[in-house]
Structures are given as C-alpha cells and as structure tokens.
N, C-alpha and C positions, 0 to 999 in steps of 0.2 A: 134755452136762453135766447135762441134766435127769434122764437116766437114772442118772447118778452120784449126784445128790442123792437120788433115790428109793432107790437101793441103800444109801446111807449110813444113811437113816432105817430101812430094813428091818433092816440089820445091827445098828443100835443097839437096836431093839426085841427082837431075839432074843437079845441078849447080856445076859440077866438083868435087863432093864429093860422088859419087855413091858408092865408096868403104867403106864409113862409114855407115854400116848397123848394126854395133854392137856398144856396149859401147867402147869408145876410149879416151885415154889420149894423149894430145898433150903437150909435155914437152917444157920448155923454150929453152933447148939445141937443139931443132929440132927433137928429137926422137918422135915416135908415137907407142903406145902400144894398141893392140886390144884385147878385151876379155869381161869380165863382171864386172860391179861395184858391190861390195858386200856391202859397206857402206862408208859413210864419218862420222867421229866423231871427233869433237874438233880439227880441223886443219889437219887431216891426212885422206887420202883415202886408203881403202883396196881394192885391185883389183886382179882379177883372169885372168891372160893373157891366150890366147889360147894355147901357147906352153911352159908354165912354171908354177911354183908354185905361190901361192899368194904372192903379193908384197904390201908394204906400201909406199906411196909417200906423202910428205908434200904438202899441197895445194899451197903454195907460189912458188913451182917449176913447176906449170902447166901454160902453155900459155892459154889453154882452154880445154874443154872436151865435149864429147857427151855421154848422158845417154838416149838411145833410145830403149833399149831391153824390157822395161816394164814401168809401171807407178811407179814413185818414190814419196816418201814423203820427202819434204825438209823443214828444219827448219833453219831460219837465226839467226845470232847473234842479229838482231834487233827484235826478237820475232815474225816474220812472218812465216806462214806455207803455203806451196804450195803442190799441188798434180798434177803431170804431167811429162813431159819429158824435156830434155835439149839438145840443139844443140849447136855446137861451135859458139862463138862470133867472131866479127871482131877486137876486141881490146884485147890486151894481159891482162890476168887476169880476163876476163869476159866471160860469156856464156849467151845464150838466153833460157829463160824458156817458155815452151808452156803448156797451160792448156785449159780446156773447157771454162774458163772464160776470160782469157786474155793472153797477151804475154808481157814479160818484160825482161829487162837485169839484170843479177845478177853478182855481184862481187864474184868470186870463193872463196876468203878468208873469205867472210861473211857467207858462209854456215857452220852452226854449226853441223847439223845432216842431213844425207841423207841415206835412205834405201829403198829397193823395197817395195811398198805397195802391200800386198798380198790379193787378193780378196777371196781366199779359206780360210775357217775357221782354219784348222789345221796349215796352213803356218804362222799364226799370232803369234805363240807361240815361245818363246825363254826362256833361263834360264841357270842355272848352278847348279852343284852338287859337294859337297866336303865332304871328310871324313878323319878321322885320328884315329890312334890307338897307344897306348903306354903300355908297361908292364914292371914291375920290379920284378925280381924273388925273391929278398930279402923280399919284402913285400907281394908277392903273389897277388898284386893288378894290375888290368888292367883298362884302361880308354878308352872308345870309344866315339867319337864325330862325328856328321854329320851336314851338313847345305845344304839346298836345296831351290832354288827360281825358280818359274815358272811365266812367264809374258805373258799376252795376250794384244795385242795392236791393236786397230781399229782407225778410224779417230778421234773420240772424247773420246773414252772409253779406260781406261787402268785398267786391273785387275792383281793384284800381289798376288800370293800365296807363302808364305815363311814358312819354318819349320826348326827347329834345335833342337839338343838334346845333352846332355852329360850324360854318364852312367858309373857307377863303377861296376866292376866284380871281385869277389873273388871265391875261391873254393866252397864256400857255400852260396853266396848271389849275387843278382843282384839289383842294386839301380838306380832308375831314378832320378838323382840329379837335372837336369835342363832341361826344355822343353819349347819351344815356337812354336806356330802355329798361323798364322794370314792370313787373306784375306782382301785386301784393294781394293776398287772399286773407281777409280778416274774418274770424268767426267769433261772434259775441256770445259769451256765456251768460252775461247779464248786461244791463245798459252801460256799464263802465269798463268791465274787464273783457279782454279779447285775446285770442291766439292768432298768430300770424305765420303764414308760409310765404316765401318770397323768392323770386329769381330776378337776376339783373345782369345787364351788359353795360360796360363802360369803356370809353376810349378818351384819352387825354394826352395829346402829343406834347404839350408843354411839360408834363411830368414824365415823359418817356414811356407812357403806357399805350401800347398798340391795341391791346384789348384785355378786358377782365370779365370773366364769367363768374357770377356769384349766386349761390343757393343758400337759403337760410331758414331758420325757424326761431320763433320767439313768442313773446306775449307782451301785452301792454295794458295801460289804464287811461281812460279819459277822465282826468281829474278836475277839469274846470269846464262848466257849461253855464256861463253867466250871460247877462243880457247882450254883451258885446264881444265875448271872448270864448273860443274853444281852445282847449289845450290838452295834449296827451303825451305820454311817454311810452317808450317801447324798448325792449332789450332782448338779446338772444345770442345765437351762434350762427356764423356764416362760414361757408367754404368758398375759397377763391382759386381760380385758375388764371394765371396772368401770363401775358407775353409782352416783352418790352419792344421798344422801337428798333432794337438790334436783332429781333426775331429769336430771342432766348426765352424759353418757357420756364415757369417756376415750379411746375407740379401743383399739387393741391395744398393750399395754405389755410390754416384755421384761425379765425378771429372771433373775439367777443365784440359785441357792439351795443351801444346805448344811444337812444335817439330821443330828442325833445322837440316838440313843435307847438307854436302858438299861432292862432288865427284870430285876427281882430277884424270886426265888420262894423261899418256904419251905413245904415240903409236909408237915412234921410239924405236929401239932396245937398251936395253931390254925394253919390254912393261911392264909398271907398272901402277897400279891403287891404289888409296887411298880413303877410305871412312870413314867419321866420322859423327855420328848421336847422337844427344842429345834430350831426351824427358823428360819434367818435368810435373808432375801431382800434382794438388792442390785439396785437398778434400773439397767438400761442405757438406759432411755428417759427417765427423769426424774433430773436431776442431784442427787446427794446423798440420794436417797430410800432409806431402810432400814426394813424391816419385821421383826418378830419374832413368832412364834407359839410359845407354850410351854404344856405340859400336864404335870401330875403327878397320877397316879391311885393310890389305895390301895384294896385289896380284902381283905376278911376273910370267909372262908367260915364261916357259922353252921350250916348243914345242907348235906347233899350237893347240889351244883350251885346253891346259893343263897347269895349273898354280900351283905354290906353294903359299900357303896362310898362313898368320899370323893374328889372330884375338884377340883383347883385348875386354873384356866386363866388365861392372860394373853395379851393381844394389844397390840402396840406398832406405831405407824406415825408416823414423824416428819413425814410429809406426808400426812395423812389425806385421803380423797376429798373431804370437805366441809371448807372452811376453818374453819368455826365449831365443828367437832366436836372432841372430846377426842382426844389422841394415845395414850392408854393405857386399856385395859379389863382388869379383874380380877374374877374370880368364884370362888365356892366352891359346889359342888353335891353334895348327899347323895342317895343312892338305894339301891335294892335291885336286884340283878342276878341273872339266871338264865343259867347256862352250859349249852350243849348240845354233844354230840360226834356 
C-alpha cells in the first residue's frame, strides 16, 4: 500500500498539478495559497504561507486543499482517525485522503483536528507556560503564581504533565499556599474511549492540607468533538495519602472519582479559548466525605503564541484534613501565557 500511496502522489503531480508539491489552500474565491499547514482545529486552519506571516482561514471558505509535505494525523467530527496525506478533491468542499491502508474522500468541514504526525520523539511535545505577579506596598505582600502544561502525543498514547502554584511573599516570610503537580497517561483504545493512569501531588493551606499524594486508574470517553467544542468525561478509583497542617498523617484513603471537562475554542480574531473542569471525589474510607475540585480558564491571544489568561479555581472538602480549617477555597489568578508546539 505504500507503493500505492506513492503512485497516487506521482499521478496527481503529472496530471496538470505539478506545481502543487507543497501544502496548498484552494479558496472558494479562486485564490491559491502555497506554504505549510500547521494545524486544523475545530473549524479553522492555521497556515504558514511562503511569503507572509501565519494566517487562519475558516474551513467553509476552502474549495479543497493539499496536505502533502508530511504525514498528518486527522481526526473527524465522526470520531474517525487517519494517518496519511491529502490531495485536492474534484468536488467543492472535499479532498482525497491517502494512507497505507486505503483511499477515501473527506468533507473538509468534517475535519475536527489535523496536525503533522512527528516521528521524532522530541517533536511530539507541545505545551504552554504562564506566570503572574502582584504586589501592594501598603500591606508589603507579594503574590506569585505560575501554571505549566507539557503534552506528549503519539498514535495511541497521550501523556500530560501539569504543574501550578501560588505563593505569598513578605519581607520576612515565604509561604507555599497552593501547589498542584500531576502526570496523566491516556491510552486510546479507539478515537473516543481511553484508559488512564495518574499520579498527583497537592498542597492547599487554606483547607489545612500540607500535602496529598494521589495514585489512580480509570477510563473515559471523548463524547463531543464539534466545530468549537471538545468535551470528555472520566471516572475511576484513586488512593490518597494525606498529611494535614498539624503534621498528622491519614494513612491510605480510597476514593471514587468522576470528572467532566469542556473546552471551547474560537480561532477567528480575537482568538479565545475557554475551559471548565469539574472533578468530584467520594470517599470509600471515610463515611460521608465528598470533595470537589473545579477550574475555569479563559485565554485571549494578544500576539502570536502569547495570551492573557484569567483563571478561577475552587476546592471544597466537607471533611478537611485539619478540623479547624475551612471547607472551601476560592481564587482568581491573572497571568500571561506562552504557547509552544
């Protein structure tokens, strides 16, 4: 089939389209743009023209396209995943997909996600980093926050490393108020269903939590991949080892968890993204204990790869590790984020 793929590309080139040896956009208005496809995400293609800066084009404005510079990973709204190349179709709004296994016709507007599939290990990483700082002279108090996410993506495996922290600084003290570090390993059995292994560390002085180590296993489903929304749910079992602010350890605690996350994207100017995640924990070791972690993130791109961010978080524990601590913690964090691919 590899020879068939090569033959199709050769035949395509000699049939009056020899000039299309790079990724190419064919617009409905008759224009043609040559360069490199960077990604398609939720209805919008990001393209690097040979003679201009990056542009974004809505898929509905394309007559067809060519993605021949490398092997691409394509995910459709119908939850199908392809690995291969794309040559222009003969019908407006469609293109021809070529892989080692088959050849098929794709509706361009049905492409939910497309990006180059990188065979080299280091090229499979992407992520973002953000930080913020504020200081009031009257109180002599400074607050520092950071948030970082690193993602590794292969054909069936996705590894996500995330860390964040909030710190208070005065003339005489430094306080680690809130910290989160997690590693999640997702294995996709098919385009929608996946299994998860996770480890996590947490610290929240407002709730009397000096530290919590967490190990878990579960599974989930990506149940929405529309033009502007990604949504998935996950559930499973976690083991916790807690120490409260009075240095009392809990031993190993068992919890069931359920998680729901929605991601909204708008890639027309201005580029906006919105994320909301809710996780509920029900204890099997402590009668009646329920915890909730929630987060809402807003991001607005001001220049290429640089965003202004606004994050809301809340944590609830009806039986906090320390009896004298509050049951609810809430915060708002502003920062600037850099995104890399």
